[in-house]
BARO-574454 format. One record per residue (C-alpha): x, z, y. Coordinates in steps of 0.05 Angstrom, whole numbers. Each point is the difference from the previous one (the first is absolute). Last residue first. Layout:
N
east;up;north
X;Z;Y .
...
This chain:
1211
east;up;north
-51;-160;782 .
55;-53;-2 .
-1;-5;75 .
7;75;7 .
57;-1;-50 .
38;-50;43 .
-15;38;64 .
24;66;-29 .
63;-32;-26 .
16;-29;68 .
-12;68;32 .
47;32;-50 .
53;-51;17 .
-8;15;73 .
5;74;-10 .
65;-11;-39 .
28;-45;54 .
-16;52;53 .
34;54;-40 .
62;-42;-9 .
3;-12;74 .
-9;73;14 .
58;16;-46 .
43;-51;38 .
-21;29;67 .
20;69;-25 .
70;-24;-14 .
7;-30;70 .
-25;64;31 .
-73;16;8 .
-21;29;67 .
-8;75;-11 .
39;21;63 .
-44;-46;41 .
-63;36;-20 .
-49;-43;-39 .
-66;-9;33 .
-59;-7;-48 .
-54;-49;20 .
-69;29;-6 .
-47;-26;-55 .
-48;-53;25 .
8;-52;-55 .
-23;44;-59 .
41;-6;-64 .
-43;-3;-65 .
29;18;-68 .
-40;-36;-56 .
-28;41;-61 .
39;-15;-63 .
-35;-40;-53 .
-18;34;-66 .
3;-34;-67 .
-33;20;-67 .
41;-27;-59 .
-35;5;-67 .
39;2;-65 .
-34;-3;-68 .
41;35;-54 .
6;-48;-58 .
-43;12;-62 .
-51;-50;27 .
-75;-7;0 .
-7;-5;76 .
-25;53;48 .
-34;-34;59 .
20;7;74 .
-34;6;67 .
38;14;65 .
-27;40;58 .
31;-16;69 .
63;36;22 .
1;51;57 .
55;-21;50 .
67;35;-6 .
40;47;44 .
-17;63;-39 .
-25;-18;-69 .
-71;-26;-5 .
-59;45;-19 .
-56;-13;-49 .
30;-63;-30 .
-46;-29;-53 .
19;-36;-64 .
-66;-23;-28 .
-11;-7;-75 .
-30;-53;-44 .
-8;13;-75 .
30;-46;-52 .
40;55;-34 .
-20;71;23 .
50;39;40 .
35;54;-41 .
64;10;38 .
19;-7;74 .
74;0;15 .
21;12;73 .
59;-27;40 .
72;24;-4 .
6;14;75 .
-65;38;5 .
-72;-17;16 .
-52;55;8 .
-50;4;-57 .
-71;-13;-23 .
-26;-24;-68 .
-66;-22;-29 .
-44;6;62 .
-69;-20;-22 .
-32;-60;33 .
-37;-12;-66 .
11;-75;-3 .
63;-8;41 .
34;60;-32 .
44;28;55 .
76;9;0 .
20;41;61 .
59;3;48 .
29;47;52 .
62;-34;28 .
57;48;15 .
59;-36;-33 .
25;-70;3 .
24;-44;-57 .
45;-57;22 .
-26;-70;12 .
44;-2;63 .
-51;-37;42 .
-68;18;-27 .
23;72;-13 .
-22;21;-69 .
-50;43;-37 .
13;-11;-73 .
-55;8;-53 .
22;0;-73 .
-59;-9;-47 .
2;26;-71 .
-54;-10;-53 .
4;51;-57 .
31;-28;-63 .
-43;7;-62 .
21;24;-69 .
-49;-17;-55 .
15;44;-60 .
-22;-24;-68 .
-19;38;-63 .
-20;-35;-65 .
-29;41;-56 .
-13;-32;-68 .
-47;46;-37 .
-8;18;-74 .
72;-8;-19 .
12;7;-75 .
-22;-71;-17 .
56;-28;42 .
5;-48;58 .
-60;-47;8 .
11;-47;59 .
-31;17;66 .
63;-11;41 .
-20;20;70 .
37;-41;53 .
14;34;66 .
-2;-52;56 .
34;20;65 .
-16;-21;71 .
-9;69;29 .
-42;-11;63 .
31;32;61 .
-23;68;23 .
-37;28;61 .
-67;1;-33 .
6;2;-76 .
13;-68;-33 .
-53;-45;-29 .
5;-43;-62 .
56;37;-34 .
11;-32;-67 .
-7;17;-74 .
7;-54;-53 .
-32;-5;-69 .
11;-40;-63 .
76;-2;4 .
38;-66;4 .
36;24;63 .
34;54;-41 .
15;56;48 .
10;5;75 .
-8;-61;45 .
19;3;73 .
-40;-54;36 .
20;-72;5 .
-42;-22;-59 .
8;-59;-47 .
-62;-16;-42 .
-7;23;-71 .
-11;-44;-61 .
-56;29;-44 .
8;25;-72 .
-60;-28;-38 .
35;-26;-62 .
26;69;-18 .
-70;29;3 .
-12;50;56 .
-25;67;-26 .
35;42;53 .
-30;69;-4 .
-66;16;31 .
-9;38;66 .
-53;53;8 .
-2;-6;76 .
8;66;37 .
65;-17;37 .
40;63;12 .
20;33;65 .
62;41;12 .
12;52;53 .
-35;43;52 .
-1;-50;56 .
-46;-46;-37 .
8;-73;-16 .
-61;-46;-2 .
-18;-36;-64 .
-17;-73;-14 .
-22;-26;-67 .
-1;-62;-44 .
16;-54;50 .
2;-65;-39 .
65;-39;7 .
1;-25;-72 .
-70;-10;-28 .
-38;55;-36 .
-41;-11;-63 .
43;-53;-34 .
-21;-4;-73 .
45;19;-59 .
-51;40;-39 .
30;67;20 .
-5;-19;74 .
50;-39;40 .
25;16;70 .
27;-59;40 .
65;19;34 .
21;47;56 .
-68;33;1 .
1;40;64 .
4;74;18 .
-4;16;74 .
31;54;42 .
-33;15;67 .
40;47;44 .
-39;54;37 .
41;61;-18 .
75;10;0 .
42;45;-43 .
66;24;29 .
64;-36;-22 .
30;13;69 .
33;-68;7 .
-43;-49;-38 .
-64;38;14 .
-38;5;-64 .
-60;-30;-35 .
-12;20;-72 .
-24;-40;-59 .
-24;17;-70 .
-19;-52;-52 .
-29;26;-65 .
-6;-45;-60 .
-34;15;-66 .
20;-7;-73 .
-67;-7;-33 .
-22;57;-45 .
-4;-12;-74 .
-59;18;-44 .
3;14;-75 .
-59;-6;-48 .
11;16;-73 .
-43;-23;-58 .
2;23;-72 .
-16;-38;-64 .
-4;17;-74 .
16;-51;-53 .
-23;2;-74 .
-66;35;13 .
-40;9;-66 .
38;61;-24 .
-17;41;62 .
22;7;72 .
73;21;-9 .
33;14;67 .
43;-41;47 .
14;50;55 .
14;-12;74 .
44;28;54 .
12;-32;68 .
64;20;37 .
-8;-5;75 .
61;-31;35 .
-39;-59;28 .
53;-47;28 .
-18;-26;69 .
-25;-71;7 .
24;-64;32 .
23;-34;-62 .
-30;33;-62 .
25;69;-18 .
53;10;-53 .
4;53;-54 .
-70;29;3 .
-5;54;-53 .
-50;5;-57 .
3;60;-46 .
-21;4;-73 .
-34;45;-51 .
-9;-25;-71 .
-27;-56;-44 .
50;-55;-15 .
4;-56;52 .
-26;-71;-3 .
29;-42;57 .
-19;20;70 .
-53;-31;44 .
13;-25;71 .
-45;-5;61 .
10;-16;74 .
-42;-62;6 .
61;-44;-8 .
45;35;-51 .
23;71;-3 .
69;14;-30 .
10;45;-61 .
61;36;-28 .
-7;31;-68 .
22;62;-39 .
43;38;49 .
18;66;-33 .
-22;64;35 .
-17;36;-64 .
30;-37;-59 .
-33;-62;-28 .
-12;-15;-74 .
17;71;-22 .
0;3;-77 .
-36;62;-25 .
-30;-34;-61 .
-69;6;31 .
-18;-72;-19 .
-20;-12;73 .
74;2;19 .
9;49;57 .
0;-10;75 .
40;57;31 .
-31;22;65 .
-18;-37;64 .
29;-63;-30 .
12;-49;56 .
-35;-65;22 .
38;-31;59 .
-34;-39;55 .
17;-60;42 .
-46;-26;56 .
5;-75;3 .
-73;-15;15 .
-47;42;43 .
-75;7;-9 .
-37;0;65 .
-19;47;56 .
-17;-31;67 .
38;-5;65 .
-20;-26;69 .
50;-3;57 .
-30;17;67 .
-5;-36;67 .
-73;-17;-9 .
13;-31;-67 .
63;-13;-42 .
-10;-15;-74 .
17;14;-73 .
59;47;-4 .
3;36;-66 .
-15;73;-16 .
20;25;-68 .
-20;0;-73 .
38;3;-66 .
-40;1;-65 .
33;25;-63 .
-29;-13;-69 .
22;45;-56 .
-1;-20;-73 .
-8;42;-63 .
14;-5;-74 .
-36;26;-62 .
41;0;-64 .
-18;-53;-51 .
-17;28;-69 .
29;-16;-70 .
-25;34;-63 .
57;-8;-49 .
-14;4;-76 .
43;38;-50 .
-18;-3;-75 .
18;61;-43 .
17;0;-74 .
3;70;-31 .
62;18;-40 .
58;23;44 .
-41;59;22 .
17;-21;72 .
-40;-63;-8 .
26;-64;-31 .
-9;-63;40 .
-46;-59;-8 .
0;-75;-3 .
-2;-36;-67 .
-50;46;-35 .
-52;-20;51 .
-46;33;50 .
-12;-52;54 .
-6;3;76 .
-46;-27;55 .
0;28;72 .
-70;-5;30 .
-3;-28;72 .
-24;48;53 .
65;36;12 .
-19;54;50 .
45;2;61 .
52;55;5 .
16;57;47 .
-34;55;-41 .
-8;-21;-74 .
-49;-56;-18 .
-68;13;-32 .
-39;-42;-50 .
58;-38;-31 .
-20;-42;-60 .
52;-5;-54 .
-10;-54;-54 .
3;-4;-75 .
15;-47;-58 .
10;27;-71 .
40;43;-48 .
-30;69;-1 .
3;48;57 .
20;72;-7 .
-31;58;37 .
22;51;51 .
18;-54;50 .
69;6;32 .
1;7;76 .
51;-21;52 .
13;5;75 .
43;62;-4 .
-53;40;35 .
-50;-17;-56 .
-40;-65;-10 .
-75;2;-9 .
-40;-19;-62 .
-69;-27;-15 .
-45;1;-62 .
2;73;-23 .
-67;24;-29 .
-5;75;-4 .
-27;13;69 .
-35;64;-21 .
50;19;-26 .
71;-22;16 .
31;35;-58 .
-47;-40;-45 .
40;-63;13 .
-38;-61;-24 .
32;-69;4 .
-4;-62;42 .
25;-71;4 .
-47;-48;36 .
-35;-52;-42 .
4;-76;2 .
19;1;-74 .
62;-46;7 .
10;17;73 .
7;74;-16 .
-7;30;70 .
43;55;29 .
-23;37;63 .
39;19;61 .
17;55;50 .
64;0;42 .
-2;70;30 .
67;31;-11 .
60;-23;40 .
71;-18;-19 .
-12;-74;6 .
50;-30;-48 .
43;-49;37 .
-10;-75;-8 .
16;-8;73 .
-56;-46;23 .
-55;15;-50 .
12;74;-3 .
-9;24;-72 .
-48;49;-35 .
20;9;-73 .
-52;0;-56 .
21;25;-69 .
-43;-21;-59 .
12;30;-70 .
4;-50;-56 .
-36;-14;-66 .
22;-39;-60 .
-45;7;-63 .
23;54;-51 .
40;-36;-55 .
51;55;-16 .
71;17;20 .
30;69;3 .
64;6;40 .
57;50;-8 .
62;6;45 .
59;27;-39 .
38;56;36 .
-63;41;1 .
13;44;-60 .
64;27;31 .
-11;6;74 .
11;-62;42 .
60;-16;42 .
39;-25;-60 .
-51;-54;-9 .
24;-34;63 .
-50;-13;53 .
-63;-39;17 .
-9;-42;-63 .
-67;-33;15 .
-56;-25;-44 .
-47;-57;13 .
-56;-23;-46 .
-22;-64;-31 .
-67;3;-35 .
-5;22;-72 .
-11;-50;-55 .
-64;4;-41 .
10;17;-72 .
-15;-36;-65 .
70;-25;-13 .
53;42;32 .
13;-19;71 .
63;-36;22 .
25;-9;73 .
-30;64;26 .
28;-6;70 .
38;54;37 .
16;-13;74 .
59;42;19 .
16;40;61 .
74;17;8 .
59;44;-19 .
37;-27;-61 .
-30;2;-71 .
33;42;-54 .
-26;-30;-66 .
-74;0;-12 .
-42;44;-45 .
-61;-28;-35 .
-52;42;-35 .
-63;-21;-38 .
12;43;-60 .
21;-58;-43 .
49;-22;53 .
-16;-34;66 .
37;-64;14 .
55;-11;52 .
24;-48;55 .
43;27;57 .
28;-25;66 .
-29;-69;-7 .
23;-40;60 .
-58;-34;36 .
-14;-73;-13 .
-61;12;-44 .
-27;56;41 .
-3;-33;67 .
56;-22;47 .
-7;44;63 .
-52;52;-19 .
32;6;-69 .
67;14;31 .
-27;59;39 .
-39;22;-61 .
64;4;-41 .
-16;-23;-71 .
-16;42;-62 .
-31;-32;-63 .
-45;38;-48 .
-15;-18;-72 .
-56;35;-38 .
17;5;-74 .
-24;70;-13 .
-62;32;30 .
-1;74;11 .
-60;37;-26 .
-68;-8;31 .
-36;27;61 .
-61;-39;16 .
-28;-63;28 .
-39;-50;-39 .
11;-73;16 .
16;-21;-71 .
62;44;0 .
25;40;59 .
73;21;7 .
54;50;-2 .
72;-16;14 .
49;56;19 .
55;-26;45 .
65;37;11 .
43;-17;60 .
75;15;4 .
33;17;66 .
55;-27;46 .
34;15;67 .
61;-45;9 .
69;32;-3 .
32;1;69 .
63;-38;21 .
53;8;53 .
42;-49;38 .
53;4;55 .
22;-42;59 .
49;20;55 .
3;-36;67 .
52;12;54 .
-17;-26;69 .
47;-10;59 .
56;-31;-39 .
48;-23;54 .
43;62;7 .
8;9;-75 .
-36;27;-62 .
-24;70;16 .
-33;31;-62 .
-73;11;-20 .
-8;38;-65 .
-55;4;-54 .
-19;50;-54 .
-66;-7;-38 .
-28;65;-29 .
-42;-7;-65 .
-70;30;-1 .
-37;-66;-16 .
-75;11;7 .
-42;-39;-51 .
-31;-66;23 .
-68;-31;13 .
-29;60;37 .
52;-7;57 .
62;43;2 .
17;59;43 .
64;30;25 .
53;-46;-28 .
65;27;26 .
55;-38;36 .
70;23;17 .
44;-11;61 .
74;-4;19 .
20;-21;70 .
-1;-54;54 .
-59;6;47 .
-66;-30;-22 .
-36;-53;40 .
-42;-22;-59 .
-32;30;-62 .
-30;-55;-43 .
-51;9;-55 .
-20;-53;-51 .
-49;2;-57 .
-26;-69;13 .
-66;26;25 .
36;46;48 .
33;65;-20 .
-14;63;40 .
49;33;47 .
20;70;16 .
54;15;51 .
68;31;11 .
-14;63;-38 .
56;49;11 .
42;14;-62 .
62;10;43 .
-16;-3;74 .
-19;-65;33 .
20;-37;63 .
50;50;25 .
32;-22;66 .
69;19;23 .
35;-20;-64 .
40;-54;34 .
-22;-52;-50 .
-73;21;3 .
-26;53;-48 .
-29;6;-70 .
3;68;-33 .
0;-15;-75 .
-46;-31;-52 .
-49;-17;55 .
-69;-13;-30 .
-45;-62;-8 .
-69;17;-29 .
-40;-48;-44 .
-74;-13;-5 .
-28;-51;-49 .
-61;-34;31 .
20;-70;-22 .
28;-24;-66 .
-64;-17;-36 .
-26;7;-72 .
-63;-39;-13 .
21;-18;-71 .
76;-1;-5 .
12;-23;-71 .
73;8;-18 .
-18;22;-71 .
-38;57;30 .
56;50;-16 .
52;-47;28 .
-34;-2;68 .
52;28;49 .
-26;-20;68 .
51;-14;56 .
8;31;70 .
51;-31;48 .
34;44;51 .
35;-30;60 .
44;47;40 .
17;-24;70 .
60;17;42 .
22;9;71 .
66;-16;31 .
24;43;57 .
-8;-26;70 .
54;-6;51 .
-19;7;72 .
40;-31;56 .
-1;35;67 .
25;-40;58 .
40;22;59 .
19;-24;68 .
54;23;48 .
24;-35;63 .
69;19;22 .
26;-9;72 .
-63;22;36 .
13;-7;75 .
-22;-72;12 .
-66;8;-34 .
-34;-7;-67 .
27;-63;-33 .
-30;-9;-68 .
27;16;-69 .
-54;-27;-45 .
-12;19;-72 .
-36;-44;-51 .
-7;30;-69 .
5;-47;-59 .
-41;25;-59 .
30;-1;-68 .
3;75;-10 .
38;9;-65 .
-36;49;-45 .
25;70;-9 .
25;40;-58 .
73;-17;11 .
14;-14;73 .
-22;-67;28 .
48;-57;13 .
-3;-56;51 .
-51;28;48 .
-18;-41;61 .
11;7;74 .
-15;-59;46 .
28;-5;70 .
-23;-22;68 .
47;4;60 .
48;46;36 .
72;-2;-22 .
15;50;-55 .
37;66;1 .
10;21;-73 .
-60;12;-42 .
-29;68;-17 .
-21;24;-70 .
-50;53;-17 .
-25;34;-64 .
26;68;22 .
49;-1;-57 .
26;-67;24 .
-31;-69;0 .
44;-61;-13 .
6;-54;53 .
26;-71;7 .
11;-32;68 .
-6;-66;38 .
-21;-44;-57 .
-12;-68;32 .
-71;-26;-14 .
-8;-36;66 .
66;-9;35 .
38;57;33 .
34;5;68 .
-28;-62;34 .
20;4;74 .
-60;-6;48 .
19;46;57 .
-41;57;-27 .
35;-9;-67 .
-35;-37;-55 .
-18;22;-70 .
-29;-61;-33 .
-60;11;-44 .
-14;65;-37 .
73;21;-9 .
12;39;-63 .
4;74;-18 .
12;10;-74 .
-22;63;-35 .
22;48;-55 .
-38;62;-23 .
46;55;-22 .
-37;62;24 .
-75;5;7 .
-38;43;51 .
-65;27;-29 .
-61;-25;38 .
-44;5;-63 .
-2;-76;-4 .
75;4;-1 .
42;-7;63 .
59;-39;25 .
13;3;75 .
39;-58;30 .
29;13;69 .
16;-62;41 .
51;4;55 .
1;-40;63 .
47;-28;51 .
-6;-5;75 .
34;-58;33 .
62;10;42 .
6;-28;69 .
64;-26;32 .
14;5;75 .
47;-49;32 .
21;10;73 .
26;-50;50 .
29;2;70 .
0;-56;51 .
39;34;55 .
-2;-26;72 .
7;69;31 .
15;51;-53 .
-49;24;-54 .
15;59;-45 .
-43;5;-62 .
-17;65;-37 .
-42;-8;-64 .
-50;54;-17 .
-13;-1;-75 .
-74;3;-18 .
4;-59;-47 .
-72;-12;-20 .
-13;-17;-72 .
-23;-70;-15 .
-63;-33;-29 .
-32;-18;65 .
54;-4;53 .
26;68;24 .
-30;34;61 .
39;44;47 .
72;-25;-11 .
48;33;48 .
46;-29;53 .
35;40;54 .
32;-31;61 .
62;19;40 .
13;-36;65 .
-11;-67;33 .
-68;-24;18 .
-37;-42;-50 .
-22;-68;22 .
-9;-29;-70 .
-24;27;-66 .
14;-49;-57 .
-42;4;-63 .
18;-16;-71 .
-31;-5;-69 .
-49;-55;19 .
-36;51;43 .
24;71;15 .
-45;42;44 .
27;37;60 .
-25;67;27 .
22;21;69 .
35;57;37 .
42;-17;61 .
-2;46;60 .
63;40;-11 .
27;34;-61 .
-4;-65;-39 .
-52;-29;-45 .
-14;-49;-56 .
-56;19;-49 .
-4;-48;-58 .
-59;-34;-35 .
16;-38;-64 .
-45;-60;-12 .
47;-51;-31 .
54;0;-53 .
66;-38;-6 .
27;3;-70 .
65;37;-11 .
-18;28;-68 .
-10;70;28 .
-51;-27;48 .
18;-29;68 .
-17;10;74 .
45;-28;55 .
-3;26;72 .
33;-40;56 .
15;41;62 .
9;-27;71 .
37;21;64 .
-17;13;72 .
34;28;64 .
-56;23;44 .
6;-10;75 .
33;53;44 .
-30;-10;69 .
38;22;63 .
-35;12;66 .
31;3;70 .
-5;37;66 .
38;-8;65 .
20;35;65 .
54;-37;38 .
-47;-56;18 .
-37;45;50 .
-64;-35;21 .
-36;7;67 .
-73;-11;16 .
-16;1;75 .
-22;48;55 .
6;-5;76 .
36;37;55 .
14;6;74 .
48;44;38 .
-14;12;74 .
45;-29;53 .
42;48;40 .
66;-27;-24 .
2;-28;-70 .
-47;-49;-32 .
-9;36;-67 .
-43;-33;-54 .
-19;46;-59 .
-25;-32;-64 .
-47;46;-41 .
7;-16;-75 .
-51;-21;-52 .
45;8;-61 .
25;-39;-60 .
55;26;-47 .
-4;-29;-70 .
43;-61;3 .
11;-27;-70 .
62;6;-43 .
-6;-47;-59 .
-62;-5;-44 .
40;16;-62 .
-5;-28;-72 .
31;24;-65 .
5;-60;-44 .
-58;-38;-29 .
-4;-36;-67 .
-68;-31;-12 .
-46;12;-60 .
-32;64;26 .
-33;-34;59 .
9;32;69 .
-41;47;44 .
13;35;65 .
-40;57;33 .
-39;11;64 .
-28;52;49 .
3;-25;72 .
4;52;57 .
50;-45;38 .
-4;-75;-11 .
35;-38;-55 .
25;-69;18 .
18;-47;-57 .
47;-59;-7 .
-2;-36;-66 .
-17;22;-71 .
-69;17;-28 .
-52;25;49 .
-62;42;-15 .
-55;26;45 .
-42;55;-33 .
-24;30;66 .
30;70;-3 .
44;-7;-62 .
40;-56;31 .
34;-32;-60 .
69;-34;8 .
19;-45;-58 .
71;-10;-26 .
21;-62;-38 .
27;-40;60 .
37;59;30 .
-35;28;62 .
31;-7;70 .
-15;58;46 .
-34;11;68 .
-13;70;25 .
-60;24;38 .
-26;21;68 .
-70;7;27 .
-27;37;-61 .
6;68;33 .
23;71;-17 .
48;-27;-51 .
17;5;-74 .
11;-64;-38 .
-33;26;-63 .
23;-13;-71 .
-42;1;-64 .
39;0;-65 .
36;-62;-20 .
-24;-53;-48 .
18;-33;-66 .
-49;-48;-32 .
-33;-11;-68 .
-34;67;-1 .
30;44;54 .
74;10;-13 .
39;39;51 .
42;-17;61 .
45;55;28 .
-5;15;75 .
53;16;52 .
-9;16;74 .
-69;29;-7 .
-52;9;55 .
33;-58;37 .
8;19;74 .
-25;-32;65 .
0;34;68 .
-60;-16;43 .
-21;72;12 .
-66;3;36 .
-3;26;72 .
-37;66;1 .
-68;20;24 .
-35;62;27 .
44;7;62 .
-9;-74;11 .
-75;9;10 .
5;61;45 .
48;-38;44 .
-47;-59;6 .
-57;46;20 .
42;35;52 .
33;-61;31 .
-40;-4;65 .
-7;75;5 .
76;5;-6 .
11;-37;64 .
58;37;34 .
32;26;-64 .
66;-35;5 .
49;29;-50 .
46;-60;3 .
-1;-24;-71 .
-63;32;-28 .
-43;-3;62 .
29;-66;23 .
-17;-30;-68 .
-72;27;6 .
-6;-28;72 .
23;-69;-23 .
-47;-2;-60 .
-59;24;41 .
12;-52;55 .
13;-57;-48 .
-62;14;-41 .
-47;10;59 .
24;-64;32 .
-8;-36;-66 .
-71;24;-10 .
-41;60;-22 .
54;29;-44 .
-31;49;-50 .
15;-43;-60 .
72;22;0 .
46;-58;-18 .
27;2;-71 .
59;-47;4 .
8;14;74 .
-28;-46;54 .
-23;58;43 .
21;66;-32 .
-5;21;-73 .
71;-20;-20 .
29;8;70 .
-28;70;10 .
18;20;-72 .
73;-23;8 .
7;37;67 .
-23;63;-36 .
48;-10;-59 .
62;-15;42 .
55;-46;-23 .
17;-44;59 .
31;-64;-22 .
38;-34;55 .
-13;-48;58 .
47;-5;60 .
-33;-30;61 .
15;-52;51 .
-54;-7;55 .
-27;-70;-1 .
-70;19;23 .
-1;62;43 .
11;71;-26 .
-57;48;19 .
22;63;35 .
-7;68;-33 .
-62;44;-6 .
-24;-35;-65 .
63;9;-41 .
-17;-36;-65 .
-27;-65;29 .
-29;-45;-54 .
23;-65;-33 .
-40;-57;-29 .
48;-47;-37 .
23;-68;23 .
74;20;4 .
-20;61;41 .
-68;-4;36 .
-25;51;50 .
-67;18;33 .
11;58;46 .
-47;58;6 .
-57;20;47 .
-48;57;-14 .
-61;13;45 .
-47;-33;-48 .
41;-48;-41 .
49;-43;38 .
55;-45;-27 .
57;-21;45 .
39;-64;2 .
33;-42;-54 .
70;30;2 .
49;-35;-47 .
59;39;-27 .
67;-28;-21 .
42;12;-63 .
64;33;-25 .
10;28;-70 .
2;66;-38 .
-18;-19;-54 .
7;-62;-42 .
23;40;-62 .
-70;30;-5 .
-25;-70;-16 .
-65;-20;32 .
-60;-24;-38 .
-42;-59;22 .
-41;-13;-63 .
-37;65;1 .
-62;-29;34 .
-53;37;39 .
-63;-42;0 .
-36;-34;59 .
-73;-4;21 .
-13;-53;55 .
-44;-48;-40 .
-30;53;-44 .
-64;10;39 .
-15;-74;5 .
8;-8;-75 .
-43;62;-12 .
-56;-30;41 .
5;-68;-33 .
1;31;-70 .
-60;43;18 .
-38;-62;22 .
16;-37;-64 .
-22;60;-42 .
-66;4;37 .
-13;-74;-5 .
12;1;-75 .
-47;59;-9 .
-54;-35;39 .
6;-62;-42 .
0;41;-64 .
-63;36;22 .
-35;-65;18 .
20;-31;-67 .
């Protein structure tokens, strides 16, 4: 407040002083201007006495109230009332003396007072007019001044006499005009039309209509709206001739001439300005389509050869362009509306004043053509295909006119020799092309092909689109049915079957496609071989049309080969029959053979060879039927009785295995057991003598060979491995089967047997009817020993015939379970458990939710050794996920070599890319499941936080800043317990000048449960990142000389991806250096002063921080420490000022530049009372003018004294 009060008092005092000083100051006015036509004229002179300056004395004259000067100094002075003739005296030197002389418009500043001014002016006029050089020393300085200067020209002249208005946006305006003159004293006054605006380009002043005065040297222009009609306008003739003229007053006789200067106008000299305003017209533009509909969106260029060139956009089908100047215009469409072609015609339009012209421009729409290409499957072009092209929905013009309705046929096409057909020009839209008639040999394509003709651009008149339609040729199937001809067996079929008969299909001619460009089969070329199914059927499919033949290549054992050729043909039917089927039949004679039985027997229990026995009846039934329905219900293929020689010969029996039962036995004889006999092929295939199969029947007890087959328990496959060792026990006698084999001497007793590589073994001894069991004593490699005996029975009801077609053989399966394996995977990793002594504590535990894949390291084969690959090398077999505790065990796996790969790491851990290999190997016949264990460890995903401290402006690294890491939220351990509370300081690091610094804490990932997310408080600081993050980094202490950076960087500790081992967060803290502006000012003017030697001193250490000499712009001190106290000390005051006292100041925490004003008080000026009095010579006594100046000076000194007293009291 004190400073403001002082300032107010100072300003008030200055105003008072200036007001006093300006009381008697006058201005030269140009209002009183003489007319040149008024001269010459008569007047009277008034003599006001003499004026003395130094030794020079001149007269003081007034003419008509104006100061006049003597011009002929040596002559006599005319008294008051002397008549004079005044006239204009045109002399350049006289004009300059009066212009710069005493009281002139630009009075010379060298005049000391009025007396001096009048004397010098008079003597100078006398010098030029009369040639008086008597006092040149007195006027020397003045004469030198006017020699260097000229009197300005006051003549006025418009820089242009005629200007043409031009368009400028929404107005019309003239070019810039200058009222030329050497001075701005004079001007012209004009009357503006109501709609015209004057614009002063120098100061921006504007005036619309009314009376207007324009001063000389003014640059201006006129403006008017476009929408008003203005005629050519003229300012009228304005006086342009103005001069500062010497006026000569002659008294006549011996009296001297006198003179004075005044402004004179010459009305005969004029200037004027004519403005040609724009004559305007309008143009209405109409945009239509070819149907006369108005359309929107066209963009036109409208221009003339002058300054008009614009783009106009048509809306609502029309647009009117107003305020166009007259003349010839050109119109051309630049952008057509969407869907139309641009009309690039340049239309010429002549506009006369007041015209309202119109122009209609019509737009065509582009059309389109659809090309249909007809091809075969072999890409051959097809002639003669017919198509319809129909509208797919409504076909609408760009302006909305419906041209075709949905389904309308817009064109019909027929393909030419090139297989193509092109539509007529069609309006744009969506169409469907479909075939109506296919050429002979081809199928009708029933698909409907969508084709779109879409607008491309405004310059493409015809849009083309094409579609390729493929015609397929029909295909055929040949169905062959095989029948059995069984007349020779009295239509008995036995075990005859229709399958496994091989036929070949052959081309009877060269078979090609319709166009002949592709040969499917050459003549007599084998198309394919096929084998009949169980019903005797074969079908050849997807055959091209043509002639074929079929040959039987190989028959099955139950039929005789049929050598006859079968001819078949596949012929085109019509365009809609896509598949032609031909059926044919063929038959084969059944394979048959006669059987001769010779019956010999045993009587009264004594064995021996005896003659044939007559009267024995034998009945033949199919064994396959017998096994289903029994002997009694089975069909009797043959019943016969032996003749007197003991022989029986059957009729031709069909292919099959028969059970032969002795149904009648001659009296006194034991009946023979049932036996099996097989007809394997037709008798014709045997050599003569063997065409009848012979069997001898006697009453030897029934015995059977034993065949043991090793089987896999799960798959039922034969185990193709040797090494299954077993014994056979007769349960009825409780004895093990054995025999003596002298070839094995000395181990001649054989009582155990081992399977061969094919998984089977047949005992080299027969077993009689009875109950037995297999006892496995050694399992083959890869299998578990079967500990339970396997019972079986030797019986006449269940056996097979061995390869000799005579000996019974009983087959028993020895089933073993293959050994399996399991792998147990244990996943471990570090988990967060606690926080102690500023460190996070981790311990290794099992980890749940790790996912693993079990892969085949090499092909995993079926344990039966049949060559089947269960899992190919690299194949994923099983996916496992660890449970709580970190373990998981696989399902049972076949033995083999495997790989374990981690597919997905648990949350918070890095994927372990190491591939673990393991083998599940056979460990003996008593171990049914083998186990392997794998341990896999995961590394935690870790967090690294790097910070750097930089100068905000220079970006240089700064040392000494303390950066702290805090827990932004509660930190939970692996078990869900809070181990660190929100707000806890985790670590503080100090920035280095050589770059980045990292926090050393081993930070855990964010394990916060969903229910435990904490609400966050509002902060005023700058926040960077997700404010819900687990950690926050802040600056807790800034470097010396810098402001604290109030920014919070949030570190998101959430788990990202299992492939990233470390989350790296980098933050730059940019600090602003402290800035203090120190201004050394005058205590009164408050303006900066120069020359003070100043220092900033640390109050605590007394160290000089900065030192300088004050300048006008002040001094900026950077890098002072926030909160520290400093002393502003003046070492040396500026000249004329008192040394200022020390000032203390404290650096605040603020980004604003602190400003400190350090004032200096001027030293007082002391006047001693005993100074000698100065005597002023009489010749230097001040004149009347000097007295006035002295008065002003005294008033100013008094005012300053008052100010000084006021400020002194305040101080």
